[in-house]
N, C-alpha and C positions, 0 to 999 in steps of 0.2 A: 392827361394824360399827356405827358412829357415825350416828346420826338425826342429818343435815341438813336434809332436807325428807320428809314425811310422805310425797311422792306419788314421789318422786324415787332416794331409795335402796332400792339391792336388798335384797330379801328373799330370808331362806334361811331354809333347813330342816335341823334338828338331829336328826342319826341316833338310831333307835333302840338302834342298834347292829348285830351279826351281820356275817357275814363276807361272803356271797353275795352276785352281782352283781342290781343289780334290788329291794335290799332296801328296805322301808318307810320313810320317814321318820315323825314327828310330824305332820305336817300332813296324810298321805296319799299324799306325792308319793315317787315312785321314787327313789332315791340309788344313783348309778353306780359301783361298786367293783369290785377285782380280788377272785377267788377267792383265799380262804386259800391255798390249794397255791401260786400262781400268784405272792403277794407273798409267800411265803416264800422264792418262787424267784431273786427279784429281787435285784442288789444296790441299795444305799441310794447315791442321791446320787453315780450319775454323770454322765460330761461327755462332751458330743460335738461334733463342731467346727461352726460355724456353717452352716447351710442353713435356706432358700435364703438367698444363691443357693448355686450349687452350680456345680464345673465339672467336666464328662465327663473320667473316665478315661482311655476309649478316644477318639485323636482320629478323627476323620471321613476316611474312604479318598478319599470324592468332595466338592465344595463343595457348600454347603445351597442348594437351589433352593425357586423359589417354590411350587411342586408340594410339598414337604419342608415347607412352612409350614402351605399348606393339609392337609396330610396329618395334620399332628399335631393340627389343632383336629377335621378327623372323624373322628381317633382315638377321641372320646369318644363318640361315639355308641354306646349300649348298648341291649339289651333292655327293657322296663318292668319286669321283672322285676329285673332289676340295676342299676335307679334308687335312688339314694340322698338326703337331703337334709344338707345343711351347712348350721351355723350360726356364725356368725361375729361375736363383738361386742367392744366396749369400754368401757372406763368408766374414771372420773379415779379416783387417790387423793388423799386428804389425810389431814396429819395432825392426829386431833382434840383434839390441845389448841389449835392456831394456828390451824385450817383453811387453812392454806397447803398449795399442792401438794406433795406427797412429793419427796422428792431422791432422787438414782442411789441413794445408797448406803442408804437407807429401801427403796427396792423394788428393792435385792440381798438385803437382808437378806429380805425378804417371798419374792425367789425361789429362796434356800436355802433357807427355811422347809420352804416345797412342796417342794422337792427330799426331804430328808431326813424330814418327817414321811409325805411324799405318793407316796415314787419316782417321782420324776418325774425324766429326767435332764435335767444342764444343757447348753443352748447357750452356746458360750462365742465371743467377739470380741477374741485378742490373751487381755488376761487380765480379762473382764469378760466376766458373766456377762449376757445379753442376753436370754435365754428359755428354755423349758422344753421338753419333750418327752416324750409317753407315747401307746406306740402309734401310733396317726393324729390324735392330740390334740397342741396348739403352745398354748403361751403366749408372746407377744411381747410387745414393747416398741413403742408407736408413738413419733413424735420428742421430745413433752413429757414420757413417762413412761407419757399411757395403756395401762393394762392389758387385754391383747386376750384371748380366748379363741377359738384359732381351732378349732371342733369337729371330731370324724372325723365320717367319711360315713355315716349311721345309715337305718336302713329305716322306722321310725316317727316321727310327731312326738312319742307320746309316750318316745321313747329320747330325742329333741333335748333334750327338756324336764329329763327327768332328767340329764342331762348337765350341761345349764347349771345346777341346782338342786347338781347334786355340786361342781360350780367354785367356785359361792360359799360352800356351804360351807365348802370350803379355804380361801378368801381369806381368809373372817370369821375362821376358827378364827386363821393365822396370824397376818393381820392387826389382829386383839384384841389379842395378846401386844405386837404393837409399836408400840401407840397409833396405827394409822390406818383409816382410814374409806374406805370405796367407794362413790359418786355415778354414777349412772346418768341422763347427760342428755347433749343433744347437744352443746350449749357449755359450758365453762369460764362457770361465771353469778358468778364472783368478783375472781377476777385478771386483772392486767394481762398481754398478752403479756411483758414483762420481768420478771413473776416466776415464769414459767414455768422448771424447769430443762430441760437438753439431755442429752440421750441419749448415750450412749458409741457411736455406731453408724455406722458410713463411711459409709454411702449417704445418712444424713440431712444430714450435713457438704454431701456434694453439694446435696440437695435444697435445702435452709437456703439456701447460696449464689445458686443459679439462680432462686427462686419470685421474688423482687423485680424479677427482669428480664422479667418475664412474665404479671404480674398484684401487684394491691395487697393482696389478700387470702388468699394463698397460706400465709404465715406460720402467720398464723391459723390457717387449715387443718391442717395442720401439725400445732399445740401446742395448738391449742385447742379443738378438735372431736373428737365421739365418735359412732359410728355403729351399726348392727347391719346385718346382710346375711343371705342366704337364698341358699345354691348350689345350683341344681339340673339334674338331667341332661336328657340328650336322645334320641330314638332313632333320628335320623336328619335329614341336612342342611332337608328340609320340616319335619317336628318343630322343629327350630335356630330355623327362621323365622319359624312360626307362635307360637312362644313367646317370644322376642326382640321382636315385634313389640307383640304384649299386653301383658308385662311393662315396653315400655319408654312404651307408651301410656298406661297404667294406674301409672307411676312416679309420677307428678304425687299423683295420689288417694293413696298410699302415704304420701307426704311429709307431705302435710295430715293423716290419720288418727293417724301416729305422729308428728306436729312432738310438740315436748320442748326446744325449746331459747330459751325469749322472754327470755332474760336479759344481761348483759354487764356485769362490774365492778361487780353489787351495783345494777344498774337495769334495769329495762325498757329493752329494744334496741328496740320496733318493729314483730320479727317473732315468728311463731310458731314459728317455724326459721329461726332466725342461721347455721345450719349449711349450711342446704340456698342459703340466698341466699349465702353464702361462695364456692360451688362457682361462684356465674358470675363472678367475676373472680381467680381461683385460675390457671388456664392453661388457656384456651381451645380451646388446640392439642389437649389429651389428655384432657378433663372434658366435661358437659354430655351435651344428649342429642344424636342420632344419625340428622339424616332420612335418609341412604343407607337406612340400616333398611328405611324404607319404599318403594324403587327396587324394580320388576320386578325386576332386576339382582341384588338381596342375596342373598347365600351365605356360606360359608366364604372364598373368594374376594376378596370386597368387604371384608370384615373384613379379611382379609391384607393388600391394599390399603391400607386403612386406617392400621393398626397399625405397615404400614414408614417410612411416613410423619411419626407419631408422634417426635418427637422424642427423643434419647435421652437417658438420666441416666449412665450408666457400664456398662463392662465389667467384670468382675470374675476376678481374673485374680492366682493364688499368694499366694489370701486376701488382698487389697487391691481398694479400691475405686479406677477409672481414671476420671477425668471427662471424661464424651463428650458433655456438654450441648451442644446445637445441633445435629448431627448427626443423619441419622436411621440406623434398620438397615435401611434403602436402598443407603445409604452402606456400610457397615458389610457387607451383602453383596458391593459392587464391592471390597472391601478397599480404602476409602478410609476409614479413620478415622487420623487423624496420630497418635492416642494408641496407637495398636498397626498402624504400619503394617505395609501387605500381608497381615494377620492377619484370616480367615476365620472367621464363627461359627459354632458348635455348635446343636445344638437346646434344649441348657440355657440361651444366650445370649437365642434366641426366648425361653423360658419364660421368661424374668428380666424381660425386655423388658415383656411381657405385663400384667407386676406392677405397672407405671409408668401406667398408661394408665387413666383413673379417668373413664372417661363414666359412665352412673347404669346402664347394664346393661353387664357386661364380659362379653366372650367371653372363656374358655380353651376347654378340653375340657370345660367345664360352666359354666353361666351363673349370675351374680352379680347379685342385686336390691340395690343399692345407696342407695335414697333415702330411707331410713329415720335418724332421729336416734335416738342411744342413749336407753336408759329403763332402767325398774325392770324385775325379771325377770317377772312379768305379760305383759309388750310383748317380752321376748327370746324368748317361749315363743308368744306371737299372730302375730310377722311370720311363720314358718314355716308354719301355718295357714295366714295370710290367702295367701300365694302358691302353696303345696301345692292349696289348696281352687280356688282361680283358675285356675290352670296345668292343672290335671288335667281340668278340664269340659273335654269338648271341643267342645261346641257352643260354650261361651261364646269360648275361645281361636280359633275358626272364624270367630264374627263378627267379633272385632279383629282377625284376620287381614286379615280382607276390606274390612275401612272402616278410614280412619285417622282423622284430627283432626278430627272434624265434630260440630254442637252435638248430633245423634242420639245419636252414639258415649255423650257426654257423659251426656247424660240417660239412656240405658241403663242405663251404669255405675252414675251415681246411684238407680236404683232396684236396682238389683242390691245393692248397697255397703250403703245406709243402710236 
């Protein structure tokens, strides 16, 4: 991994060796690995179909109802002993000699190298490798080639940090041989939008054509930003409401603490977090803060009502993305999508649609904290600790739940956090 910035390049740990999961690295951090027996039993470099999105193998016998969509979200409720922590992070790849963004051919070489050396299964779209899968971990490509790890749901913060550490070791090992380094920042610091390569993924072509119609900064969001996010569970609808309100109220503080995007095209851009600013003019129908979360009536049903009216991007049929921009999922529920006349959605369509909504906190069958810039590995480990600490302190969550955006709230938050 080339050193482009002492503060911004992700740090990795070289393992001592040994086959057992949870072995120690030279710096004393755990390195996640498969047991030797499991590794011997796996095929090398397998390939699987693109997922997500997915299509349901079995057709529904009854049309989906709004109650089904609410029940889908509610099915995420689980007892505290089954709560897990998920971490997702993105990073910029660059050519070590030229410092230019890496091309798809270079990215493909990295993905193939990771598959061969570390036994990841390839995710294919047509004839292109667009990601990797290993157990419950996924590696995917963002529109401009940003490299993303979507981590497995894990029990402890130590496990999440070990997972990040292991991933960075792997991409460093493969990237160094190919002359590729990785940079942890929230916004591409050097290159213009026209310099960024376009990844061969069907959904991104639809988004690329749609973004300029709904905001001035959507293409910058797609091609020049990186983030790190944390995914957490809830036990009940009330627990979800309390955590949603607390995390949404505190998301600006997380943005400030983890701000890491002060440069644009080689110069200071006037922001500590340009990535966060970009979201203010990307697509206000699907991003930003959600004031209705603080309404007395908020719950799973109200989030469903919001998501039903967020404009769609696509439906996925026969391994093809069908452009449905401008239509709503509510239209789809009524069989009124001109692109698939008379067809009704499945739960997989609903699940895919939820991934195209981008508020600061996003609800699926778990909650995603989305307000932080990408950064070096210490911050990738710190963000889960930040949110797990705050959202598992019942008294603190209850306080934010009871009061909203007041001067008293922010004063108390400042005392607690600094």
